[in-house]
KOLGU-791854 format. One record per residue (C-alpha): x, y, z; residue in three letters. Coordinates in steps of 0.001 Angstrom, whole numbers, plus 524288, in hexadecimal, padded with zeros to 5 digits. Each point is the difference from the previous one (the first is absolute). Example, Ala and Ser with C-alpha at 12.3 -4.5 7.8 and 13.67 -1.06 7.14 Angstrom:
BEGIN
8300C7EE6C81E78ALA/8055A80D707FD6CSER/
//
This chain:
BEGIN
840157F38B7A1AAMET/80B8B808B87FB4DGLU/801FD809CA7F54CALA/808447FE7D7F501TYR/804B3806787F494ARG/8030E7F97C7F690TYR/8070A7FFFC7F17ELYS/7FA1C7F5A67F7F5ALA/800077FD6B7EF6BILE/7F2657FD1A7FA85ASN/7FD967F7497F405ALA/8041C80A6A7F54BGLN/80CA47FF2C807D2GLY/7FD1380F5D8058FARG/803D98014980CEAVAL/7F730806D780957THR/80228802AC80D72GLN/7F30280173809BCGLY/7FD7E7FD0B80EA2ARG/7F7557F5B2804D0VAL/7FD957F7D180CFFASP/805A87F387802A3ALA/801E57F66780A77VAL/80D767FE3F7FE5FASN/807C0800057F118PRO/7FC397F2417FD94ALA/7F315804B780021ASP/8028B80CB77F83DLEU/805D57F62B7F5ADGLU/7F3557FACD7FF0CTHR/7F76C809B17FFBBARG/808DA808B37F461LEU/7FFB97F2727F904ALA/7EF7B7FFF6801E1ARG/8009580EB77F930MET/809AD7FAAA7F45AGLY/80C7F8057A8064BLEU/80C797F9DB8011CASP/807DD805D180BD0LEU/80C4C807A97FE51VAL/8044C804A680E29ASN/7F7F58054A80B2DTYR/8011C806BF80D1AARG/7F739801CE80B2FGLU/7FBA280B8D80438LEU/7FEBB8049D80DFDPRO/7F3417FF4E803D3SER/7F9D780C8580622ARG/7F6CA7F8908086AASN/809EA7F6A980612ARG/80053804C780CE3HIS/7F0278067C7FFEBVAL/7FC967F93280B04THR/7F3D38084A8033FGLY/7FE557FE1680F1BHIS/7FC0E80EDD8046CGLY/7F30D7FE577F7D2ILE/7F442801048092FGLN/7F2787FAE17FB62ARG/7FACB80F5E7FEB9ILE/80A61801E57F469ASP/7FCA27F2CD7FA6FLEU/7F231804FA8012CILE/8032680CA37F999THR/807227F9437F5BCPHE/7F61D7F67E7FBCCCYS/7F60280AA47FF09PHE/80603807C87F700HIS/804137F44C7F85ELEU/7F2C87FB837FE43GLU/7FB4280DD17FC09GLN/80A9F801827F5F1LEU/7FC2A7F2477FB34VAL/7F187803B4800BEARG/802FC80B157F6F8ALA/806C47F7367F5C9GLY/80D91803F78027BVAL/80A477F7917FB8EPRO/8066C7F74B80C3CILE/80DCD805167FDF6LEU/7FC0180F987FEE5GLU/7F5B77FDE080C8FGLY/80C957F9878080ELEU/8089A80C017F9FFSER/7F6F480879804F1ASP/7FE5A7FA3C80DBCLEU/80F027FFE0801FCARG/8014980D0E7FC2AASP/7F39C803B380B6DTHR/802C17F6F580A46VAL/80430805B680CD1ASP/806777F2C1805F8ASN/80D19800327FC66ARG/800657F0E87FFF3ARG/7F39E7FF817F657LEU/8065C808A47F778ARG/80B817F5DC7FF3AGLU/7F7397F3FF7FD3EVAL/7F7B2806A67F730THR/80CFE804847F78BALA/8038C7F043801CDALA/7F35D7FC447FAE3MET/800BF808767F368ILE/80C817F9A87FCB5GLU/7FAA67F1FE802F1GLY/7F4B7803277F828ILE/8090F807B57F46BGLU/807A27F1398005AGLY/7F3617F9B27FC77GLY/7F8E77FB9480C3CLYS/7F1538027280270ASN/7FA6B808A480BB3LEU/7FFBB7F4CE80B4ESER/80F387F9F57FB97GLY/8051880F9780178ALA/7F82F7FF0480CF7MET/804617F21E803B2ALA/80D8B8036B800B9GLU/7FE19806C480D0APHE/7F8EB7F6AB80922PRO/800DD80A0980C86ALA/7F80B80B3C7F86BVAL/7F4657F5907F6DFPHE/7FD147F5BC80662SER/7FD577F3747F912PRO/7F26D802038029DVAL/802BB80D027F95DPHE/807F37FAFE7F5DCVAL/7F3A87F5D47FDD5SER/7F6A9807907FFA6LEU/8064E808FA7F52BILE/802337F5037F7BCARG/7F4057FB467FF7CALA/7FA4E80D167FBBFGLY/80ACE801CC7F6C3GLU/7FB1A7F2147F878GLU/7F0F48048E80314ALA/8026380D767FBB2GLY/7F9FD804F280A4BGLN/80BF980469806C4LEU/7F78880D808033ATHR/7F7367F9A88068CALA/809D27F7D680719VAL/807F380C6280526LEU/7F0AB803CA80504ALA/800BC7F37280894LYS/80DC7800EB80379ILE/7FD1880E9D8047EILE/7F5087FAF2809F9GLU/8062E7F5A580568ASN/80CD38087C80278LEU/7F69780A89805A7LYS/7F9967F33480904TRP/80E027FB1780280GLN/802AB80CD280816ASP/7F3767FFC780654GLU/8033A7F2EB804EBGLN/80D678026E802F8ALA/7FBE180B52808B2SER/7F67B7F72880857TYR/80BD87F68380283THR/807B180AA080598LYS/7F4C28044E80809GLN/7FDF57F28E803F3LEU/80E1D7FCBF8030ELEU/8061580F8C803BFLEU/7F5FC803FA80973TYR/801327F38280940PRO/80D9880066800E7ALA/8027180E7880270ILE/7F5228001480B3CVAL/807237F279805C3SER/80CCD805597FE4EVAL/7FAB480DE0807FEILE/7FA707F67180AEDVAL/80CB27F7FE800FDLEU/8087F80D9D80131VAL/7F6078046C80A6FVAL/801C27F2B9807EAVAL/80C4B8009D7FDF1PHE/801A480EDD80666PHE/7F83A7FB29809E4LEU/805947F41B8058AMET/80F52805607FC29LEU/7FF0280EA780679TYR/7F1F1800D080777VAL/7FF9F7F400807ECVAL/80D907FF65803D4PRO/7FE9880D3A80882GLN/7F0FA7FC04805D3LEU/809B97F2D0803E2THR/808DC808A7807CCTHR/7F43D805B4805EEPHE/7F9C87F375803C8LEU/80CAC7F95D8050BALA/800EB80A8F80A15THR/7F1277FDEE805B1MET/806117F33C80710GLY/7F4DA7F5397FDFAGLN/7FBA97F54E7F7FEASP/7FC84802E67F25ALEU/7F4BE7FA577F8BBPRO/8012C7F5597F3F0LEU/7FD3A80A0B7F6D8GLN/80A3C809EE80405THR/809C47F52C80162ARG/7FD287FC327F1DAALA/8010B80D6F7FAD1LEU/80EEE8034A806C7ILE/8037C7F2917FC2BGLY/7FBD7803EE7F0D5THR/8062B80BFA8031CSER/80C147FB9180304LYS/800927F6957F67EPHE/7FD84808697F306LEU/80B6E8092C807BFALA/808567F44080013ASN/7FC447F9197F204TRP/7FA7080B997F821TRP/80A5E7FCA87F6F6TRP/7FC707F1877FE75LEU/7F32D805CB80015VAL/8000C807D07F50BLEU/80A1B7F6B77F857SER/7F7287F6047FF38VAL/7F5A0802D47F7DBPRO/8093C805E87F828ILE/808747F4F87FCF0VAL/7F2927F6D17FE3BGLY/7FCBC809A67F5A8LEU/80D248002A7F9F4VAL/800DE7F17480051GLY/7F0527FF977FA73ALA/80320808B27F4FAPHE/80BEC7F8DE7FA50PHE/7F88A7F33A80380GLY/7F626806C77F751PHE/808D2802557F52DARG/807BD7F2BA800B4THR/7F68C7F52480294ASN/7F3C88001A7F756ALA/7F8947F6B380AD3ARG/8015A8078080A56PHE/7FCB980D8A7F811ALA/7F2EC7F8507FD7AGLU/7FD007FB5380CAFARG/8041980FAB805A5VAL/7F56C804367F4B1ASP/7F4897F6F180432GLU/8015C8035B80DA7LEU/7FD6A80DB27FCBDTRP/7F3A87FB9F7F8B3LEU/7FBA57FB6380DCEHIS/8057880A80808ACLEU/7F52B804B8807D7PRO/7F7ED80C507FC79LEU/80AE7803087F487ILE/800447F2B27F902GLY/7F05B800A47F94BPRO/801BB80EC07FBFEVAL/80DD47F9B07F9D4LEU/7F8D27F4D37FA37LYS/7F6BE8082E7FB34LYS/807FC809027F90CMET/8078A7F5037F988ILE/7F4077F9FC7FB60VAL/7FB6B80D887FAD6THR/80CE07FFC87F97EARG/800197F39B7F90AVAL/7F34B802827F942CYS/8024B80BBC7FB63ASN/80D267FC9E7FA76VAL/7F75A7F33A7F96APHE/7F4C6808937FBD5SER/8090780ADA7F6E9ILE/806A97F63E7FA78MET/7F35F7F6667FC9BTYR/7F99A80B5D7F9F3SER/80C98803777F89CSER/800617F14A7F892GLY/80A697F95B8081FILE/7FCCA7F31880233THR/7FB247FAF480D93VAL/80DBC7F6918057CLEU/807FE80E047FB72GLU/7F6B68079480865CYS/800BC7F71980C3DVAL/80ED97FF537FC8AARG/7FF9080F5C8015EALA/7F7B88010080BF9ALA/809D47F6A6806B1GLU/80905808AB7FE7AASN/7FC4280CCD80294VAL/7F8FA7F90F80EB4ALA/80937804C48071CGLY/7FF6C7F479808BFASN/807F47F48E7FE8AARG/7F4B77F63C805AEALA/7F64B8070C7F689VAL/809657FDB37F5E9ALA/801AC7F1A08033EHIS/7F2197FF7080178ALA/7FD98806287F0C9MET/8087C7F7007F984ARG/7F92A7F42C806E7GLU/7F2D08076D7F913ALA/808C47FFA47F2E6GLY/804D37F26280017ARG/7F1B87FB7880297GLN/7F98480A1F7F548ILE/80AFA7FAA27F674ALA/7FB947F1EC802CAASP/7F233803B47FC2DGLY/7FB3B8049A80C2FGLY/7F47A80B4E800A7GLY/8042B80CDA80476ILE/7F8398019980C7CSER/802BC7F24A80358ARG/80E9B7FFDF8016DSER/7FF4A80F7A805A3PHE/7F6ED7F6CE809C8ALA/80BA27F80D8037ETHR/80A0680B298049BTHR/7F6B78023480B59ASN/804C680F347FD2DLEU/7F2FC802D77FAAFPHE/7F534802AA808A3PRO/7F2597F94D7FA24PRO/7FADE80CBD7F9B5LEU/80A73801B87F7FEVAL/800A67F2467FBB4ILE/7F119800A17FF20ARG/7FEDF80CE07F513MET/80BCA7F9D27FA13LEU/7F9287F2187FDC6ARG/7F45A8088F7FB81VAL/80762808AA7F613GLY/807317F32C7FCA5GLU/7F1E87F9757FB73ASN/7F98C80C2B7F916THR/80E818047D7F98CGLY/8012480C5D806A0ALA/80C137FC94808B8LEU/8058680E867FC2DGLU/7F340804F48072EASN/801987F64E80BD7ALA/80DBB80273802B7LEU/7FCA980FDA7FF3EASP/7F4697FE5780831ASN/80A1E7F8AD809E8VAL/809B7809737FDACSER/7F70880D9080310TYR/7F9157F83680B21PHE/80D2C7FD4C806C0TYR/8065A80C467FC39THR/7F4A0805CE809B6ARG/800EB7F80680924ASP/80E63801348036EVAL/7FE2A80EE27FF31ALA/7F5F37FD4680C65GLU/806257F60780586SER/80DEB8095280116VAL/7F6DB80B3A80685ALA/7F8557F687809CAARG/80F4F7FB748033CLEU/805B880BF980202GLN/7F30F805A380994THR/802277F1F68071CMET/80F4E800A480154ILE/800A680CF28082AMET/7F6A67FBCD80B60PRO/8087C7F2367FF62ILE/80B908072A803E1VAL/7FAEC80ABD807A3THR/7FA577F33380902THR/80E4F7FC907FF51ALA/8060D80C568047CLEU/7F59B8010E80806GLY/801D57F24980775LEU/80EEC80235801CCVAL/7FBB280CD08080DLEU/7F8887FB2F806F1PHE/809FB7F485803D6TRP/80A2880ADA8018AILE/7F6478089E80A43ILE/7FB917F43D806DFALA/80C627FB4F802E7ALA/804E580DCA80441VAL/7F4F3804F4807B5LEU/7FBEF7F230805D5GLY/80AFA8005380A1EPRO/7FD8E80D3E80268ILE/7F1BF7FE048037ETYR/805187F51B80883ASP/807358092980647LEU/7F602809D180337PHE/7F6187F65D804E1THR/80B567FB8480A89LYS/8019880D63802DFILE/7F952803E480FEAASP/7FC4D80DC480098PHE/
//
């Protein structure tokens, strides 16, 4: 919506001026007519939030913002006054701009959720839906407390995800650098020494020399193929929905990492579902929100199918079971919660159980990665040592002392 400065005539023929938000000039005229005013002329005002994107706002900034807003609302401070105080106290410049734009939107007639909806890069659709539900039910303080708890949980899950993916990637890069150094620098010097021995070389030595020569001549190809493959996969992921879904599905079936990622997604889905359901939002909207926050297109597709079954009259637990995503334990707990009318508690239990399980799984995976990487590097070193020392040992055995 745009802001307009207008001049109009009321029923008594008196000229009035003011400011109102409208979609377009026709909508402006309609809005004024409802107020008993006839439009004379108008001028579109430049919106201060037109160039406010909200990019650069971290989750910790949002947690602090929601905490302060929740405290102000709990103390009975009006929303506009509370946002004005936050605008003057927040440290993040981008968040100050967003807060100022929200104040402008509320002054123009929007409610808090409507003002937040203008900044999807900051306030997700789930966030806005929860705020809207809190406004409609008069439970804004309770909803803000749940949002703060959820944001803290998301921060914890993001930390687990980084540990799960970043640590193996760093270790793998280190191993590859060591192998390239050995093959391109150490092995060629040893090869020169072995060539002067003048004897037939064993198979492992010939294989080592061949591998070293191949990397020395074609190192650019070895490095460029993975890079080109990753770039191609990235563009395919961005442009081809079917390809992106297959890639996301492949992630879930990776050894070691896949099961942990799946647990993280199940936890995220159940957590969001629980918060929205307890806030009075309908089951279908909860499923749709869980689909959007899944972070995996294969899972989102499965949730979409479950939502269709629920819309057709199917039970929640039965619809979730058909996705083949949720473990039997989750389905059983959902069925119990559905039958007893305590679905919120069942979802909370699932989220609590898998949050602990994810933390333990990440810790176990980290303890497993180092021995695996150490073993792989040890095998490479053993191959090099055996390939070099083998011919030397054979030469010594042939010497007649």
